[in-house]
N, C-alpha and C positions, 0 to 999 in steps of 0.2 A: 692332422696329429689326435693321435686314438691313447687318451688317458692309461690304456693299461701303462704302459712304459713311462710315464710320468713321473720324472724324481729317482725313478728305481738305478740302482748302482749296477754297472757292469765291468767285469776287467776282461777285455782282449786280448789276446796274446800274437806276435807277427802281425800286429794291428801297422805297420810303417808303410804295407803296401800291397795290395792283390785282396784278398778277402775279407781279411783284418783291416785293414784299412777304411772299403764299402760297408762290413761292416760297422765298422765304430762311427761312421759315418749314415749307415740309416738307423743307429739303435737313436743316436743323439739326434736327428730330425725326430724321432716318435718322441720327443722330451726325456729319453736316460741321460744319465751324468757317467762320461763314460773313462775308466782308467785304460790307456794306452801303453803295452808293454811293447819292445821288439830292442836290438839290439842298436838300431838305428836311431840315435837321440834326434838327430836333426829332421829326419825323416817323419818321425814322432811329432815335433816340433813344428810340423807344415799341418799334420792331421789336427793336429791341438786349434793351431789357427786356422783352420775352416770350421769347426766346431763353432769356436768363439763368434767367428760369423752371422752363422743361423742367429745365437742367442743362448750356445751350448756351454758345458759345461766339462774340463777337459783335464784329464792328470795326468803329465807326462814321467813313464819311468822306464826306463831302460832297465833291462834285464834280460840273460840270458838261460834260456827257458831248462839249459840242461844242468843247473847249478841252479839247487834246490836254494840254498842260503838266496839268491838273489831273489826267485820266486815267492820264497817266504817272504823277503821282505815288501816284495810289489805288495803281496794281500796284506801285511800288514800299514805301509803307508794308505794304501785303499781305504783302508776301516780306522783308521786316522782320521783322512780328512772330512768321509761321510758317514762313518759310524755305521758301515751295513755295504755289504755284497750280496745282492737279490739275483745276478747273473753273472756265470763265467762263460766264457767262449774260449774253447781248448783251440784255439789253430795255427800258433806257430809250427812251421813246419820244413824236412830238406827232400827232396826229389834226388837222392842216392838211385843208381842203376850201377849195376854192376851184372857181366852174360856170369851166371851159374856157375861155369869150366874157370873164372876168373876170383871168385868169390871168395873174400877175406872173413874174416872173423872180425878186424876193422872192420870194415864197411858197415856189417853186422851190427855193430856196438855203436856206429856212429850213429845208425839210422833211428835203433833206439831210442836214442841216449835226447835225442831232439822230436821225433815221431812217436813215440810211446811216452817215458818217463816225464819229457818236459809237460808234457797235459798230467798226465798224474801229477806230480808235482805242483802244480796249479789247483788239482781237483781236492786236493789232500788238503791244502793249505785252507780251503774254503771254507773245506767239510762242516768242519766243527763248530763256524758260523750259523751254516745254514741249519745244522742241526738246530742249534739251540734256538732259533727262530720258528724252526718247523717249516721254513720256507726259504725255498733257493731253485735257480733254474743253470741246468750243466749242458753246456753244447760241444760235442765234439765233434769235431771236422775233419772227416774221417775223408773215404775216397771210394769212385767205385771199384778199385782197385781191388779191391778188401771186398768184395762178393766174385768178384773172377780175377786173379790174378793175370797178368800180360807180362812178356817174356821182357827180358833186360831188368824187371822192376821189381827184382828178387828183396834185396835189403829193404826197398820201401816199402811193400806188398807186406813183410812180415810185419813188418811195424802196425801197420793201419789195421793189417788183422787181425792184432794184440786188443788195440784200441778201441776195433769194432765189436770184438769179444767180451772186452771185462764193462765196457758199456751199454750192455744188452744185460748183461746178470746186475751190475750198477741201476738200473732203469728199475728192476724188477724190488731190488734189497732198498736202495732207499727212497720208492712210493710211501710208504707207512709212516718217512720223516717228514713227509708235505715236501722231498725236493722232486723237481720233473726233471725226466735227464732224454734229450735228444741227441741222436746221430746222425748228421750230416755228411749224406755219399754224394760229391763233383764226382762229373767226371771230367774233361778235361774245362779244364777253365784256364783264360787268358790273362797270366799273373807274371811278373819278371822268375817264379822258380821254374818256371817250362819255356822258355823265351826260347831257350834253340831248339826245342822239339817242334819238329813238324810232324801235320798230324791228317792223319783221309777224311774226305768232307762227311764221312756218318758218322765222326767223330769229332767234329769241329768242335774249339773253343770256346767256349761260353763267355761273356763278360763275369768279371767279379761280382758285379753288383747284383745280377742275378743267382748267386749264391746267397748274397747278402739279404736279398729280398725273403728268400726259401726263408732262411734262419729265421728273422723276425714272423716269420707266417709260425715255424713248427713251436715258439717260444711263445704267442699265444692261444700257438693251438693244441698245443702240447701234446704236439706228432714225436709218435716216437724213434722213429727214421723217418728220413729223406732223398729220395734220390730224385738228384738237378743236372741235366734236364728229366722229366720222365722218361722218354726215351728213353735213354740209356740203359732203363731199368729191366730191355728186353735182353740183353745180356745174360742179367743176374736169371731169367727166370728160366732163357736156353742152357742155362748150364746148368741149373736144376730139375731138367728134362734129359740132360744128356750130355756130360761132359765133352765128353765126343766131338759132338753139335758146336757147342761152343769152342772149343778146342780148332774148328776148321773158318770158325767165322772168324771169329780173332786171326788169323792165320791169311783166309781169304782176304779180308780187309785190312791188313797188315798196322791192327790197332796198338801196336808200340810205337807208332811213329817213326821218323827220321830223325836224329841229330843233325841239325846244320854243322 
């Protein structure tokens, strides 16, 4: 155990499964106390039980991140229990796909509600406390889709581009307040969110635990942006060199995948 995380308090949204669950367990293993949030309270209690078995502390807080009052209450309950918030991991997400020719404003609003505003509700609720202490760490779990959009992912890409963009600004502005920001950009991850999606070998799904390890390392090293797996960065570089080349690569390898 590295004492860097000892007794630090972390809030993690989307903690009932996937990346959120893996990150909660990873931080607890490092000695952090974790507030677990999602809509699935029974799954959260299972995660809390696993943390208790390893000698850690967890707070179960059922919350829908699209509801600002519930996110505000999550932060308040965490402060009431432990008196501090050191880390927030804005991870809750919803994979919303729609061909552009079928796209509706409702699709975009639903994606933004979960994938963008849900993250910002958490960040803005915790920020006054972090500023007062001149200390804190914000982790935004975005996606490689926010560097190179993939066909059919329009609603999801729109929200995640917004998250990655504001994270870039946030990192620069909050540094003077002693607050660090990391944006995590995973490729395809083996989570319930995309269980129905089959993907080509070149973008094989990675375990949620790999992303959790990247998050823990990013916090410790204060890394501004992390792409996981590193191989996925090639698509970003190809797109920078030539959007036409990256478009060809997406089409050739069928990177959007196939829905079961």
